[in-house]
Structures are given as structure tokens and as C-alpha cells.
C-alpha angles and dihedrals in degrees: 000000000000092000091051092049092048090051090048091051091051091048091052089052092049089049090052093247101130094161090061090044090054092051090049091048090053089051089052091050091048090056095040114018112210094020105164092207091051091048091051091053089047092049092049091048093049090048091051088049090053099249100130096173093051089048091050092049091051092049091047092051091047090052093047091051094050111028094183094048105105100190096078091052090048091052091047091052091050091047092050090049091048091053092045096246097136095169090059091043088055090049092057093041088052091053090050090049091052090054095042111020097170096074105109094181091059090051090053090051091049091047092051092050091048091049091050089050091051095252093133097164093050089048091052092051091050094047090050091048090050092051091047091051094048090048091050092047091050092049091048090050094049091045091050091049092051089048091050092051089049089053090054090052094041100100099025103044115008091180092060090042087056091051093053093044090052089050090052091051093046092050093049097037095118094040104043115147136179088270088067093065087094090064090055089047092051090047090053090051092049090049092048090051087056092049092247 
């Protein structure tokens, strides 16, 4: 029943019927007080109806009731940005970053806000962290691709598999982790197949 009501509330919002979405959200909260999903529907409905404070209160309560649920924090950050409260926007973006620190785009946004607020050093740290994350992501992606190609060659051409595994290791050499032990294992298998 709750799942159906949540879907209905979202559909009402998509159909630009915030009054119905609000009624549905209140039904959800009557069945399950403190439901984060119900509070999110309520917040979205209040926002669509123009009551920014009621929307903020619903998002805050949703966040408080599910501390690892990122969507309320995201909505709060957008709401703060919409109302021009960039300090508050930064606060919520910072909380999101603490929950999910690998999002480079968020770090860029936080850096830009800090720069606009005159926090040049904080902006610099965030921009550097974003670049570091993108570099790590790119290296991981290239390494994974080389490893995948090696897997394709594994049974058919162990020598080529070896070449690609060595490429993967060379690409990741400064960022090797325990997860990369499998590459060394595959390399060992490719070398054994060649009698090395």
C-alpha cells in the first residue's frame, strides 16, 4: 500500500497536480509517520505549491529520519541555491560529499561556490580533489579496459593477454590496491600458459 501511494504521489507531481500529491503524501505519513519517501513527496508538493519553508521542513525531516538517504540533502542544496543562500547550499553539499566523496562534479560545484564567496583556499582544495578523483576514475577505467581485453585474449593468445595485463599494471602502477591482485593472478596464468 505504501509503495503504491508513493508511486501515486510521484505521478501526481509529474502530472503537475501538487495538491493531490500533498494529500497522498499526508496519507503515506498517516500510515507510516516519519516515512522519508512520504516526506520527500510532501516536500516536492509543497515546493510546487510555492511554500518553500514547508518544503524545507519536509526535506529536513526526511533527512533526519534517514541519515544515509542522499535525496533530501540534494533537494535542500537545490532549495538553498534557489533562494540564494549559498552558505546553506554549501553546508548541504558538504554533507552529501561526506556521504559520497567520489563525486567530482559536486566538488567542482562546491569549489565554484567557495570561490564566489571569496573562500579561495577552500575552492583550490576542492578543485584539486575533483581533478584527483577524475584522474583516478580515468586510470581505473583504462586499467579495467586493458584487463577486459586481456581476458578476451586469455585462452586464444596468452602472449597478447600478457601484453594487455602489463599495460593495465603500468597504467595503475601508482594507484594499485588489493583489488588489483586479480590482475597479477591473471598475468601469472598467462605466463604459465606460455611456459614462462
